[in-house]
C-alpha positions as CSV (number, residue, x, y, z in Angstrom):
1,X,0.1,0.0,0.0
2,X,2.8,2.4,0.9
3,X,4.6,1.7,-2.4
4,X,1.4,2.4,-4.5
5,X,0.7,5.6,-2.5
6,X,4.2,6.8,-3.0
7,X,4.1,6.1,-6.7
8,X,0.8,8.1,-7.1
9,X,2.2,11.0,-5.1
10,X,5.4,10.9,-7.4
11,X,3.2,10.9,-10.5
12,X,1.2,13.9,-9.3
13,X,4.3,15.8,-8.3
14,X,5.9,15.1,-11.8
15,X,2.7,16.3,-13.6
16,X,2.5,19.3,-11.3
17,X,6.2,20.3,-11.8
18,X,6.2,19.6,-15.4
19,X,3.2,21.6,-16.1
20,X,3.9,24.8,-18.3
21,X,1.5,26.8,-16.1
22,X,4.2,26.9,-13.3
23,X,7.3,27.3,-15.5
24,X,9.4,30.3,-14.3
25,X,13.2,30.2,-14.1
26,X,15.4,32.7,-12.1
27,X,19.0,32.8,-12.4
28,X,21.4,33.3,-10.6
29,X,19.8,32.5,-7.3
30,X,22.8,33.7,-5.3
31,X,24.0,37.1,-6.0
32,X,27.5,38.2,-5.2
33,X,28.2,42.1,-5.5
34,X,31.8,42.9,-4.8
35,X,34.4,45.5,-5.9
36,X,35.0,43.6,-9.2
37,X,31.4,43.1,-9.9
38,X,29.3,46.2,-8.8
39,X,26.2,45.4,-10.8
40,X,24.7,42.1,-11.2
41,X,22.1,40.8,-13.7
42,X,19.3,38.4,-12.7
43,X,17.2,36.8,-15.4
44,X,13.5,35.9,-14.8
45,X,12.0,33.7,-17.6
46,X,8.4,33.4,-17.6
47,X,7.1,30.4,-19.6
48,X,3.7,30.2,-17.9
49,X,1.6,31.4,-21.0
50,X,0.2,34.3,-19.0
51,X,1.7,37.5,-17.9
52,X,3.2,38.0,-14.5
53,X,3.5,41.2,-12.5
54,X,6.6,41.1,-10.4
55,X,7.6,43.5,-7.6
56,X,10.9,43.4,-5.8
57,X,11.9,44.2,-2.2
58,X,15.0,43.5,-0.1
59,X,15.6,42.7,3.5
60,X,18.8,42.8,5.4
61,X,19.7,39.5,6.8
62,X,21.8,38.6,9.9
63,X,22.1,35.8,12.3
64,X,22.1,36.6,16.0
65,X,22.6,33.8,18.4
66,X,21.8,31.4,15.7
67,X,18.4,33.0,14.9
68,X,17.7,34.8,11.5
69,X,17.0,38.3,11.8
70,X,15.4,40.3,8.9
71,X,15.1,44.0,8.7
72,X,13.7,46.2,5.9
73,X,16.3,47.8,3.8
74,X,16.8,50.2,0.9
75,X,20.5,49.5,0.7
76,X,20.1,47.7,-2.8
77,X,18.6,49.1,-6.0
78,X,16.8,46.8,-8.2
79,X,15.8,47.9,-11.7
80,X,13.1,47.5,-12.7
81,X,11.4,47.5,-9.2
82,X,8.0,46.5,-10.7
83,X,7.6,45.0,-14.1
84,X,5.0,42.9,-16.2
85,X,6.6,40.1,-17.8
86,X,4.5,38.6,-20.7
87,X,4.1,34.8,-21.1
88,X,7.0,33.3,-23.0
89,X,9.3,36.3,-22.3
90,X,12.2,37.1,-20.0
91,X,13.2,40.2,-17.9
92,X,16.6,41.1,-16.7
93,X,16.8,42.8,-13.3
94,X,19.9,44.9,-12.7
95,X,21.0,44.8,-8.9
96,X,23.6,47.1,-7.1
97,X,24.3,48.5,-3.8
98,X,23.0,52.1,-3.4
99,X,26.4,53.3,-1.8
100,X,29.4,51.4,-2.7
101,X,31.4,52.1,0.4
102,X,34.9,50.7,1.0
103,X,34.3,49.2,4.3
104,X,35.8,45.8,5.1
105,X,32.4,44.1,5.7
106,X,30.2,41.4,4.3
107,X,26.5,42.0,4.3
108,X,23.7,39.6,3.4
109,X,20.4,40.4,2.0
110,X,17.3,38.5,0.8
111,X,15.9,39.8,-2.5
112,X,12.2,39.0,-2.9
113,X,10.6,38.6,-6.4
114,X,6.8,38.6,-5.5
115,X,4.0,37.8,-8.0
116,X,1.5,40.7,-7.5
117,X,-0.7,39.6,-10.4
118,X,-4.3,40.1,-9.7
119,X,-6.1,36.7,-9.5
120,X,-7.0,35.5,-13.0
121,X,-10.6,34.4,-13.5
122,X,-11.7,33.0,-16.8
123,X,-15.2,34.2,-17.4
124,X,-15.9,31.4,-19.8
125,X,-15.4,28.8,-17.0
126,X,-17.6,28.0,-14.0
127,X,-14.5,26.7,-12.1
128,X,-11.8,29.4,-12.1
129,X,-9.0,26.9,-11.3
130,X,-6.1,27.4,-8.9
131,X,-3.4,29.8,-9.5
132,X,-0.5,30.2,-7.1
133,X,1.3,33.6,-6.5
134,X,5.0,33.2,-6.6
135,X,7.3,34.5,-4.1
136,X,11.0,33.9,-5.0
137,X,13.8,34.6,-2.4
138,X,17.3,35.0,-3.8
139,X,20.3,35.3,-1.5
140,X,22.4,38.6,-2.1
141,X,25.7,38.8,-0.6
142,X,27.7,42.1,-0.6
143,X,31.5,41.6,-0.2
144,X,33.5,44.7,-0.1
145,X,37.3,44.9,0.0
146,X,39.0,47.9,1.4
147,X,39.7,50.0,-1.6
148,X,42.0,52.5,0.2
149,X,45.8,51.8,0.0
150,X,47.6,51.7,3.4
151,X,50.5,54.1,3.4
152,X,53.6,52.9,5.3
């Protein structure tokens, strides 16, 4: 019985994941901004067959005593901040730090790409179906080397 149930669940999972309705690709998922690469490009591919409205936001991430602490931040610039991506198209996002200081620090952020598309209802169908709103979280690491030379 367990084997049959696991096979059925695997089949449904395969069908769900292979469905073109849920085909979005985001790369890279880890962003590293440093003194050599001050601007990073993130590509969002929408193969869902319908347009998706995406809004970006960022949170500063720290670990304190082993616990994740998130705080609102406007340290990163994401262009475009809000965009409509048609089905079958892709969109590039440019990401950089607002102030490129020369501190010897490493900062970590979480970049949220949230689907803010209004719920779609097909007026031709009595059953509107199920649509999932996407929230994709990318890790963004800012490493900065001290750019000032020491005078001896």
